[in-house]
C-alpha positions as CSV (number, residue, x, y, z in Angstrom):
1,M,-1.1,7.2,7.9
2,W,0.6,9.6,5.4
3,R,2.4,11.3,8.3
4,C,4.6,8.2,8.4
5,S,5.2,8.0,4.7
6,K,8.6,8.5,3.0
7,L,9.7,9.3,-0.5
8,T,11.3,6.3,-2.2
9,P,15.1,6.6,-1.7
10,A,17.3,8.1,-4.3
11,Q,19.7,5.9,-6.3
12,D,22.6,5.1,-4.0
13,G,25.0,3.3,-6.3
14,V,25.0,0.2,-4.0
15,K,21.8,-1.6,-4.7
16,T,20.7,-2.5,-8.2
17,A,17.2,-1.0,-8.5
18,R,15.0,-2.3,-11.2
19,A,13.8,-0.2,-14.1
20,A,10.1,-1.2,-13.6
21,V,8.4,-3.2,-10.9
22,S,4.9,-4.5,-10.5
23,M,3.6,-4.6,-6.9
24,D,0.5,-5.8,-5.0
25,C,-0.4,-5.8,-1.4
26,E,-3.0,-7.8,0.6
27,M,-4.4,-5.9,3.6
28,V,-6.1,-6.6,6.8
29,E,-8.0,-4.3,9.2
30,V,-6.4,-3.5,12.6
31,E,-7.4,-1.7,15.8
32,G,-8.6,1.8,15.0
33,G,-10.2,0.7,11.7
34,S,-7.1,1.3,9.6
35,S,-5.6,-1.1,7.0
36,E,-2.2,-2.8,7.4
37,V,-0.2,-4.7,4.9
38,A,-0.3,-8.5,5.4
39,Q,1.5,-9.6,2.3
40,V,3.6,-7.8,-0.4
41,C,4.7,-9.1,-3.7
42,A,6.9,-7.5,-6.3
43,V,8.0,-8.6,-9.8
44,D,10.4,-7.2,-12.3
45,I,8.3,-6.0,-15.2
46,V,11.1,-6.6,-17.8
47,T,12.2,-10.1,-16.8
48,G,9.3,-11.5,-14.7
49,E,11.7,-12.3,-11.9
50,V,10.0,-12.5,-8.5
51,L,11.7,-9.9,-6.3
52,V,9.5,-10.0,-3.1
53,D,7.0,-12.5,-1.8
54,T,6.7,-11.7,1.8
55,F,4.1,-12.0,4.5
56,V,3.9,-9.3,7.1
57,V,3.0,-9.6,10.8
58,P,1.0,-6.4,11.6
59,K,2.1,-4.5,14.6
60,K,-1.4,-3.8,15.7
61,K,-4.1,-6.3,16.6
62,V,-6.0,-7.6,13.6
63,T,-9.7,-7.0,13.9
64,D,-10.7,-8.2,10.4
65,W,-8.6,-10.5,8.3
66,R,-10.8,-9.7,5.2
67,T,-10.2,-13.3,4.1
68,P,-12.6,-13.3,1.1
69,W,-10.5,-10.6,-0.5
70,S,-7.0,-10.8,1.1
71,G,-6.9,-14.6,1.3
72,M,-5.3,-14.1,4.8
73,S,-6.3,-15.7,8.1
74,E,-4.7,-16.0,11.5
75,K,-3.9,-19.7,10.8
76,R,-2.3,-18.9,7.5
77,L,-0.1,-16.1,8.9
78,R,1.0,-18.5,11.7
79,Q,2.0,-21.0,9.1
80,M,4.1,-18.4,7.3
81,V,5.8,-17.4,10.6
82,S,6.7,-21.0,11.1
83,A,8.0,-21.3,7.6
84,G,10.2,-18.2,8.1
85,R,8.4,-16.2,5.4
86,T,7.4,-13.1,7.4
87,V,8.7,-9.8,8.4
88,N,7.5,-7.6,11.3
89,G,5.4,-4.7,10.3
90,W,5.1,-2.4,7.3
91,E,8.5,-0.8,7.9
92,E,10.4,-4.1,7.4
93,A,8.2,-4.9,4.4
94,R,9.0,-1.5,2.9
95,E,12.7,-2.1,3.4
96,E,12.4,-5.4,1.5
97,L,10.8,-3.6,-1.4
98,W,13.3,-0.8,-1.4
99,K,16.1,-3.3,-2.0
100,Y,14.8,-3.3,-5.6
101,V,13.2,0.1,-6.0
102,D,14.6,3.6,-6.0
103,E,13.1,7.0,-7.0
104,N,13.8,6.2,-10.7
105,T,11.9,2.9,-10.7
106,L,8.6,2.8,-12.6
107,M,6.1,1.2,-10.2
108,V,3.1,-0.5,-11.7
109,G,-0.1,-1.7,-9.9
110,Q,-3.9,-1.9,-9.9
111,A,-5.3,0.9,-7.7
112,L,-1.7,1.4,-6.7
113,K,-2.6,4.3,-4.3
114,H,-3.8,1.8,-1.7
115,D,-0.7,-0.3,-1.9
116,L,1.6,2.7,-1.6
117,E,-0.5,4.0,1.3
118,V,-0.2,0.8,3.5
119,M,3.5,0.7,2.7
120,R,3.8,4.4,3.7
121,M,5.5,5.2,0.5
122,V,5.4,8.3,-1.7
123,H,6.5,7.4,-5.2
124,L,6.3,9.7,-8.2
125,R,6.9,7.4,-11.2
126,V,3.8,5.1,-11.4
127,I,1.4,3.4,-13.8
128,D,-1.9,2.5,-12.3
129,T,-3.8,0.1,-14.5
130,A,-7.1,1.2,-13.0
131,I,-6.5,4.7,-14.1
132,V,-5.1,4.1,-17.6
133,S,-8.0,1.7,-18.4
134,R,-10.5,4.4,-17.5
135,E,-8.7,7.0,-19.5
136,A,-8.5,4.6,-22.5
137,V,-12.2,4.0,-22.5
138,G,-13.2,7.6,-21.8
139,K,-15.6,9.4,-19.5
140,S,-18.7,8.2,-21.5
141,C,-18.3,4.8,-19.9
142,K,-19.2,4.7,-16.2
143,D,-17.9,1.2,-15.6
144,S,-14.9,0.5,-13.4
145,F,-12.3,-2.0,-14.5
146,G,-10.9,-4.2,-11.8
147,L,-7.9,-6.4,-12.4
148,K,-10.2,-9.5,-12.9
149,T,-12.1,-7.6,-15.7
150,L,-8.9,-6.4,-17.4
151,C,-7.4,-9.9,-17.4
152,S,-10.6,-11.4,-18.7
153,D,-11.2,-8.8,-21.5
154,I,-7.6,-8.1,-22.6
155,L,-5.7,-11.3,-21.7
156,N,-8.6,-13.8,-22.0
157,R,-7.5,-15.1,-18.6
158,D,-9.5,-15.8,-15.5
159,I,-8.0,-14.8,-12.1
160,Q,-9.3,-14.4,-8.5
161,P,-11.8,-17.4,-8.3
162,A,-14.9,-16.4,-6.4
163,Q,-14.6,-19.2,-3.8
164,V,-11.2,-18.1,-2.4
165,G,-9.4,-14.8,-1.6
166,H,-7.0,-13.0,-3.9
167,D,-3.6,-14.5,-4.6
168,C,-1.1,-11.7,-4.1
169,M,1.5,-13.1,-6.5
170,E,-1.1,-13.9,-9.1
171,D,-2.4,-10.3,-9.0
172,T,1.2,-9.0,-9.3
173,M,2.0,-11.1,-12.3
174,A,-1.4,-10.4,-13.9
175,T,-0.8,-6.6,-13.6
176,R,2.5,-7.0,-15.2
177,E,1.0,-8.9,-18.1
178,V,-1.8,-6.3,-18.6
179,V,0.8,-3.5,-18.8
180,L,3.0,-5.5,-21.2
181,C,0.0,-6.2,-23.4
182,W,-0.7,-2.4,-23.3
183,V,2.8,-1.7,-24.6
184,Q,3.2,-4.6,-27.0
185,N,-0.3,-4.8,-28.5
186,P,-1.7,-1.3,-28.3
187,E,-4.1,-2.0,-31.2
188,K,-5.7,-4.8,-29.1
189,V,-6.3,-2.4,-26.2
190,H,-7.6,0.3,-28.5
191,E,-10.1,-2.2,-30.0
192,W,-11.2,-3.2,-26.5
193,A,-11.6,0.4,-25.4
194,E,-13.5,1.3,-28.6
195,N,-15.9,-1.6,-28.2
196,L,-16.7,-0.5,-24.6
197,R,-17.2,3.1,-25.7
198,L,-19.7,1.9,-28.4
199,K,-21.6,-0.3,-25.9
200,S,-21.7,2.5,-23.4
201,E,-23.0,4.9,-26.0
202,Q,-25.7,2.4,-27.2
203,S,-26.7,1.8,-23.6
204,R,-27.0,5.6,-23.0
205,K,-29.2,5.9,-26.2
206,N,-31.4,3.0,-25.1
207,K,-32.0,4.5,-21.7
208,A,-32.8,7.9,-23.2
209,R,-35.3,6.2,-25.7
210,K,-37.1,4.4,-22.9
211,K,-37.3,7.5,-20.8
212,E,-38.9,9.3,-23.8
213,E,-41.3,6.4,-24.3
214,K,-42.4,6.6,-20.7
215,R,-42.9,10.3,-20.9
216,A,-45.0,9.9,-24.0
217,Q,-47.2,7.3,-22.3
218,R,-47.8,9.7,-19.4
219,N,-49.0,12.4,-21.8
220,I,-51.6,10.1,-23.5
């Protein structure tokens, strides 16, 4: 897949690239077992303006719509085609995104590597909320922090209802809000991270104590 990837274009003086953009993609599985983008959304971090909200018709045959996660289905994609809300393949989807993004744009996302991969993009200026949250908490905590967890803990907001697939635009907006909170309320994020570190340390001590108790019982 990376053989087809391209560096984000340089500033060309024609388009007005945004300073910072939040992006999310929903993906389906196609023939060969690879993933293809089925929807891409992008939002201006600074203004909250919706830049891209596009469904994508994969070039290869879809073998798994991954509906519980992607929210996509054959029926829904057909509806989007009828509504004129689709582009054909990842190349056209990437061109839509590149109308607002150049090499200087700061791109933000949750587990952004996967989104860049299906868009066949190599972009050097990124903030990945999955990575920065792990770094904030530290290596002592083994938990992973998905977007749903970050929104619940930091924003006190519930997203991604269990009964339906992800909403691509909701995830894009939520990632933006998490990053803005990180910048505007660093003390809140620090408190969240410190509480998790303390809980992780207490959990580690409890496990060690139980292990010692079992060892002592075996020696009786």
